[in-house]
C-alpha positions as CSV (number, residue, x, y, z in Angstrom):
1,M,7.8,-1.7,8.5
2,D,8.5,1.6,10.8
3,G,7.8,4.8,8.9
4,Y,5.8,3.0,6.2
5,Q,2.8,5.3,4.9
6,A,0.2,5.3,2.4
7,S,2.5,7.1,-0.1
8,T,5.7,5.2,0.4
9,Y,5.2,2.7,-2.2
10,G,4.3,5.0,-4.9
11,D,6.9,7.7,-3.9
12,R,9.7,5.0,-4.1
13,F,8.5,3.2,-7.4
14,A,7.2,6.1,-9.4
15,D,10.4,6.6,-11.6
16,V,10.5,2.6,-12.4
17,Y,7.0,1.5,-12.3
18,D,6.2,1.7,-15.9
19,D,9.5,0.1,-16.8
20,W,9.1,-2.7,-14.2
21,Y,5.4,-3.4,-14.3
22,A,3.9,-2.2,-17.6
23,G,3.2,-6.0,-18.4
24,V,2.1,-7.1,-14.8
25,S,-1.4,-7.9,-15.9
26,D,-3.5,-7.9,-19.1
27,V,-4.6,-4.3,-19.7
28,D,-6.5,-5.0,-22.8
29,A,-8.7,-7.5,-21.0
30,T,-9.1,-5.4,-17.8
31,V,-10.2,-2.4,-20.0
32,G,-12.7,-4.4,-22.0
33,R,-14.0,-5.9,-18.7
34,V,-14.6,-2.5,-17.3
35,V,-16.0,-1.1,-20.4
36,A,-18.6,-4.1,-20.4
37,L,-19.7,-3.4,-16.8
38,V,-20.2,0.3,-17.5
39,D,-22.4,-0.7,-20.4
40,R,-24.2,-3.0,-18.0
41,A,-24.8,-0.3,-15.5
42,G,-26.2,2.0,-18.2
43,G,-23.3,4.1,-18.4
44,G,-21.3,6.5,-16.0
45,P,-18.1,7.3,-14.6
46,V,-15.1,5.1,-13.5
47,L,-13.1,5.3,-10.4
48,E,-9.8,3.5,-10.1
49,L,-8.4,3.1,-6.6
50,G,-4.5,3.3,-6.5
51,G,-4.5,4.6,-10.0
52,G,-0.8,5.1,-10.0
53,S,1.2,6.0,-13.1
54,G,-2.1,5.4,-15.2
55,R,-1.3,1.8,-16.5
56,L,-5.0,1.3,-16.5
57,A,-6.7,4.9,-16.1
58,V,-5.2,6.2,-19.2
59,P,-6.4,3.3,-21.6
60,L,-9.9,3.6,-19.8
61,A,-10.1,7.3,-20.7
62,A,-8.9,6.8,-24.1
63,R,-11.9,4.4,-24.6
64,G,-14.2,7.4,-23.8
65,L,-15.1,6.6,-20.3
66,D,-15.2,9.6,-17.6
67,T,-12.3,8.2,-15.7
68,W,-11.2,9.2,-12.3
69,A,-8.3,8.0,-10.3
70,V,-7.0,8.2,-6.6
71,D,-3.6,7.5,-5.4
72,A,-1.7,8.5,-2.2
73,S,1.3,9.3,-4.2
74,A,1.8,12.7,-5.8
75,A,4.8,11.4,-7.6
76,M,2.8,8.5,-9.1
77,L,0.1,10.9,-10.3
78,G,2.4,13.1,-11.9
79,R,3.7,10.4,-14.1
80,L,0.0,9.8,-15.0
81,R,-0.5,13.4,-16.0
82,S,2.5,13.6,-18.1
83,K,1.6,10.7,-20.4
84,P,-0.3,11.3,-23.6
85,G,-3.9,11.1,-22.7
86,G,-3.2,11.7,-19.1
87,E,-5.0,14.9,-19.2
88,G,-8.3,12.9,-19.9
89,V,-8.1,11.4,-16.4
90,R,-9.5,13.3,-13.4
91,A,-6.7,12.3,-10.9
92,V,-6.7,13.1,-7.2
93,V,-4.0,12.7,-4.5
94,G,-5.7,10.8,-1.4
95,D,-5.7,7.7,0.8
96,M,-7.9,4.9,-0.4
97,S,-9.1,4.3,3.2
98,E,-10.3,8.0,3.5
99,L,-11.2,9.0,0.0
100,P,-10.8,12.7,-0.6
101,F,-14.0,13.4,-2.5
102,A,-16.3,16.1,-1.3
103,A,-18.6,15.7,-4.1
104,V,-18.6,13.1,-6.7
105,P,-20.8,11.5,-9.3
106,R,-22.1,8.1,-8.6
107,F,-19.8,5.5,-10.3
108,A,-20.7,2.8,-12.7
109,V,-17.5,1.1,-11.8
110,V,-15.1,1.5,-9.1
111,L,-11.8,-0.6,-10.2
112,C,-9.2,-1.8,-7.6
113,A,-6.8,-4.0,-9.7
114,F,-3.7,-6.0,-9.2
115,N,-3.6,-6.3,-5.5
116,T,-4.2,-2.7,-4.7
117,L,-6.7,-3.2,-2.1
118,F,-3.7,-5.0,-0.1
119,N,-1.6,-1.9,-0.1
120,L,-4.1,-0.9,2.7
121,T,-2.1,-2.5,5.4
122,T,-4.7,-3.2,8.0
123,T,-8.2,-5.0,7.8
124,S,-9.9,-1.8,9.3
125,A,-8.4,0.4,6.6
126,Q,-9.6,-2.1,3.8
127,R,-13.1,-2.3,5.5
128,R,-13.3,1.5,5.6
129,C,-12.3,1.7,2.0
130,L,-15.2,-0.7,0.9
131,Q,-17.6,1.1,2.8
132,Q,-16.9,4.5,1.0
133,V,-16.8,2.7,-2.2
134,A,-20.5,1.4,-1.5
135,G,-21.7,4.8,-0.9
136,M,-20.2,5.9,-4.3
137,L,-21.6,3.4,-6.6
138,A,-24.6,3.9,-8.8
139,A,-27.8,2.0,-8.3
140,G,-26.5,-0.4,-11.1
141,G,-22.8,0.0,-10.4
142,H,-20.1,-2.5,-9.6
143,L,-16.7,-2.7,-7.7
144,V,-14.3,-5.0,-9.3
145,V,-11.3,-6.4,-7.1
146,E,-8.3,-8.2,-8.5
147,A,-6.1,-9.9,-6.1
148,F,-3.9,-13.0,-5.5
149,V,-5.5,-16.0,-3.7
150,P,-3.3,-16.7,-0.6
151,P,-1.8,-20.1,-0.5
152,P,-3.2,-22.4,2.1
153,G,-1.6,-22.0,5.6
154,D,-2.2,-21.4,9.3
155,E,-1.9,-18.3,11.3
156,R,0.3,-20.3,13.6
157,D,2.7,-21.0,10.9
158,S,6.2,-19.4,11.0
159,A,7.1,-16.5,9.2
160,V,9.0,-17.3,6.0
161,S,11.7,-15.0,4.5
162,A,13.4,-15.0,1.1
163,V,15.8,-13.3,-1.2
164,E,15.5,-13.5,-4.9
165,P,17.2,-11.9,-7.9
166,R,14.6,-9.9,-9.8
167,H,17.1,-8.7,-12.4
168,I,20.7,-9.1,-13.3
169,G,22.2,-6.9,-15.7
170,L,25.7,-5.5,-16.7
171,D,25.2,-2.4,-14.8
172,E,22.4,-3.2,-12.4
173,V,21.3,-5.9,-10.1
174,V,17.9,-5.8,-8.2
175,L,17.2,-8.1,-5.4
176,S,13.6,-8.9,-4.0
177,V,13.9,-9.2,-0.2
178,S,10.5,-10.6,1.5
179,R,9.1,-11.7,4.4
180,V,5.7,-13.4,4.6
181,D,4.0,-13.5,8.1
182,P,0.9,-15.6,8.4
183,A,0.2,-14.6,11.9
184,T,-0.5,-10.9,10.8
185,R,-1.3,-11.6,7.1
186,T,1.3,-9.3,6.0
187,V,4.1,-9.5,3.3
188,T,6.8,-6.9,3.8
189,G,9.6,-6.5,1.3
190,Q,12.5,-4.3,-0.4
191,H,13.4,-4.3,-3.9
192,V,17.0,-3.5,-3.4
193,Q,18.4,-1.8,-6.5
194,I,22.1,-1.8,-6.9
195,T,23.9,0.1,-9.4
196,E,27.6,1.8,-9.8
197,R,25.9,4.8,-8.5
198,G,24.8,3.1,-5.3
199,I,21.9,1.4,-3.7
200,R,18.4,2.3,-4.0
201,L,15.8,0.8,-1.4
202,R,12.2,0.5,-2.7
203,P,10.1,-0.8,0.0
204,W,6.5,-2.4,-0.2
205,M,3.9,-4.0,2.2
206,L,0.7,-6.0,1.7
207,H,-1.9,-6.9,4.1
208,Y,-3.6,-10.1,2.5
209,A,-6.9,-11.6,2.7
210,T,-8.6,-14.8,1.1
211,P,-11.5,-14.2,-1.4
212,E,-14.0,-15.4,1.4
213,E,-12.8,-12.8,3.8
214,L,-13.1,-10.1,1.2
215,D,-16.4,-11.3,0.4
216,A,-17.1,-10.6,4.2
217,L,-15.8,-7.2,4.2
218,A,-17.8,-6.5,1.3
219,A,-20.9,-7.7,3.0
220,D,-20.3,-5.5,5.8
221,A,-20.2,-2.5,3.4
222,G,-23.7,-3.6,2.1
223,M,-22.4,-5.2,-1.2
224,R,-22.6,-8.7,-2.2
225,L,-20.4,-10.9,-4.7
226,L,-22.1,-11.1,-8.2
227,E,-19.0,-12.9,-10.2
228,R,-15.6,-14.4,-9.5
229,H,-13.2,-15.6,-12.2
230,A,-9.6,-16.6,-12.5
231,G,-8.8,-13.6,-14.8
232,W,-10.0,-10.7,-16.6
233,R,-11.1,-12.9,-19.6
234,G,-13.8,-14.8,-17.6
235,E,-11.7,-17.8,-16.8
236,P,-13.3,-20.3,-14.6
237,F,-12.3,-19.8,-10.8
238,T,-11.3,-23.0,-9.4
239,G,-9.5,-24.3,-6.1
240,E,-6.1,-24.1,-8.1
241,A,-6.6,-20.4,-9.1
242,S,-3.7,-18.2,-8.0
243,V,-5.7,-14.9,-8.9
244,H,-9.2,-13.9,-8.5
245,V,-11.2,-11.1,-10.4
246,S,-14.3,-10.5,-8.2
247,T,-17.3,-8.5,-9.0
248,Y,-19.5,-6.8,-6.3
249,A,-22.7,-4.8,-6.3
250,R,-24.6,-3.0,-3.6
251,G,-27.2,-5.1,-1.8
252,G,-30.6,-5.8,-3.5
253,S,-29.3,-6.7,-7.0
254,D,-31.1,-9.4,-8.7
255,Q,-28.0,-10.6,-10.7
256,R,-26.9,-14.1,-10.2
257,L,-23.5,-15.2,-9.0
258,R,-21.4,-16.5,-11.9
259,R,-17.9,-18.5,-11.2
């Protein structure tokens, strides 16, 4: 998508994100899982990659955690800071593939929720992100990644386009226009918002990977998979799962893999 940058998604969605995506995943379960991992690590700060408007970071800070968030969109972080409790989050503007920290504490947990890693639109950018995360984890720290499981397919398959109504109201129609390209592992899309005032385009782009490919990227960064579930409440991960929550640690951990 020509002109698409790290900040584009957040800048275009900041004014509607909380209305459109407040219930997109289980906030309570996510926060509870992160709190448990911090306890397992013996305490320490938490970093959310792609913290956005604070959907998760603000509740994490409300639980008493030393919470940091990085996001490429200043508009998104402005929304975070304006929320009650937002002042409790150390929010930093920056690209996840080039984390903008000169000096930070070792993190007990680094959280990358709801397909956020796929917002990095190349495999090399995802690899750089994970390499930097590995260097920021405390000795007993964990990286937790939540992402969708790509459907079975082949890179030789043709690209598929779709147009679907996302919302139909008296004064507004939102259409979701998307194109999935197996050859490049990308999904490009627009939410086309139509009102009496005019048309607003809200673009998005994902570069997806299978769970096994993410495991390989993590291994390249010196981390290994400890646990994989089909949700934040510890649901068993099976071949039918559409989402995975994968927990990684730096190499040398003696914890066992649980699925």
